[in-house]
C-alpha positions in Angstrom: -17.8 10.6 3.7 -14.7 8.5 4.4 -13.4 5.1 3.5 -14.3 2.8 6.5 -11.9 0.0 5.5 -10.3 -1.8 2.6 -10.0 -5.6 2.2 -6.7 -6.7 0.6 -6.3 -10.3 -0.5 -3.0 -11.8 0.3 -1.2 -15.2 -0.1 0.3 -15.1 3.4 -1.3 -12.8 6.0 1.7 -12.7 8.3 4.1 -11.8 5.5 1.8 -9.1 4.3 1.4 -7.7 7.9 5.2 -7.4 8.0 5.3 -5.5 4.7 2.7 -2.9 5.7 4.3 -2.5 9.2 7.9 -2.3 7.9 7.3 0.1 5.1 4.3 2.3 6.2 4.2 1.8 10.0 0.7 0.2 10.1 -0.2 -1.6 13.4 -2.2 -4.7 13.9 -5.4 -3.8 15.8 -7.1 -7.2 15.7 -7.2 -10.7 14.3 -10.4 -12.2 12.9 -11.8 -15.1 10.9 -13.0 -13.9 7.5 -16.7 -14.8 7.0 -16.2 -15.4 3.2 -13.1 -17.6 3.3 -13.0 -19.0 6.9 -9.3 -18.0 7.0 -7.6 -16.0 9.7 -6.9 -12.4 8.8 -5.6 -9.2 10.4 -7.0 -5.7 10.7 -4.3 -3.0 10.4 -4.6 0.7 11.1 -2.5 3.8 10.5 -3.7 6.7 12.6 -2.5 10.3 12.0 -3.5 13.6 13.6 -5.8 14.4 10.6 -6.8 11.0 9.2 -7.2 7.4 9.9 -6.8 4.5 7.5 -7.8 0.9 8.2 -7.7 -2.2 6.1 -8.1 -5.9 6.5 -5.6 -8.5 5.2 -7.4 -11.7 4.2 -5.8 -14.8 2.7 -7.3 -15.6 -0.7 -6.7 -18.4 -3.1 -4.4 -17.7 -6.1 -7.4 -17.3 -8.5 -8.5 -14.2 -6.5 -5.1 -12.5 -6.4 -4.1 -9.8 -6.6 -7.0 -8.1 -4.9 -7.3 -5.2 -5.2 -5.3 -4.5 -8.3 -4.0 -1.1 -7.0 -3.9 0.9 -3.8 -2.8 4.6 -3.8 -1.5 6.0 -0.5 -1.0 9.7 -0.5 1.4 11.3 2.0 1.2 14.8 3.2 4.8 16.1 2.6 7.7 15.5 0.3 9.8 14.7 3.4 7.4 11.8 4.2 7.4 10.6 0.6 11.3 10.6 0.5 11.4 8.8 3.8 9.1 6.0 2.4 11.1 5.8 -0.8 14.3 5.5 1.3 12.7 2.8 3.5 11.5 0.9 0.4 15.1 0.9 -0.9 16.4 -0.3 2.5 13.9 -3.1 2.4 15.2 -3.9 -1.1 11.8 -3.4 -2.7 11.7 -2.8 -6.4 10.4 0.8 -6.8 8.8 1.6 -10.2 8.1 5.0 -11.6 5.1 3.6 -13.6 2.2 1.3 -12.6 2.8 -1.4 -15.1 4.4 -4.5 -13.6 6.4 -4.8 -16.8 7.8 -1.3 -16.6 11.5 -1.0 -16.5 11.4 2.6 -15.5 12.6 2.5 -11.9 12.5 5.1 -9.1 10.1 8.1 -9.0 7.7 9.2 -11.6 5.3 12.1 -12.1 1.6 12.2 -12.6 -0.9 14.9 -13.3 -4.5 14.6 -12.0 -7.2 17.3 -12.0 -4.7 20.1 -12.3 -2.3 18.7 -9.6 1.1 17.2 -10.1 2.3 14.3 -7.9 5.5 12.5 -7.4 4.8 8.7 -7.3 6.4 5.4 -7.0 5.0 1.8 -7.0 6.0 -1.3 -5.0 4.4 -4.7 -4.9 3.2 -6.1 -1.6 3.8 -9.9 -0.9 0.4 -10.8 -2.3 1.1 -9.1 -5.6 -1.0 -5.9 -4.9 0.4 -2.9 -6.7 0.9 -0.1 -4.1 1.3 3.5 -5.3 2.9 6.0 -2.9 2.2 9.6 -3.9 2.7 13.2 -2.7 1.2 16.3 -4.2 3.8 18.8 -5.3 3.4 22.4 -4.0 2.6 25.0 -6.6 
């Protein structure tokens, strides 16, 4: 089983496209009209040798934002993690070590899940979605 796609609500679709392209390297694969909102949206994809991730950016009204509340994107290597952290800093994004939007702990944090330890950081996309970037530490 795999995730087919994710729908991410946004205030401004073009602004959100730029965020996901500039930080993560996603590409626009199509434009569409959302059947639920009637608004124009974009399908983005990130294809790698061993995986593919696709999601749809759909403009939502303020009452439905942020949607979803949290996305976790796991990268394969510490080198890729550090490259994304560096890119986030170049883009002047506020990187938080904890998920809370009120957290004042900036930079990188650590998380243990199911016996694995991860390095993590969080950034907000333009629609207010909390995006977690994580890499599993080698044992």
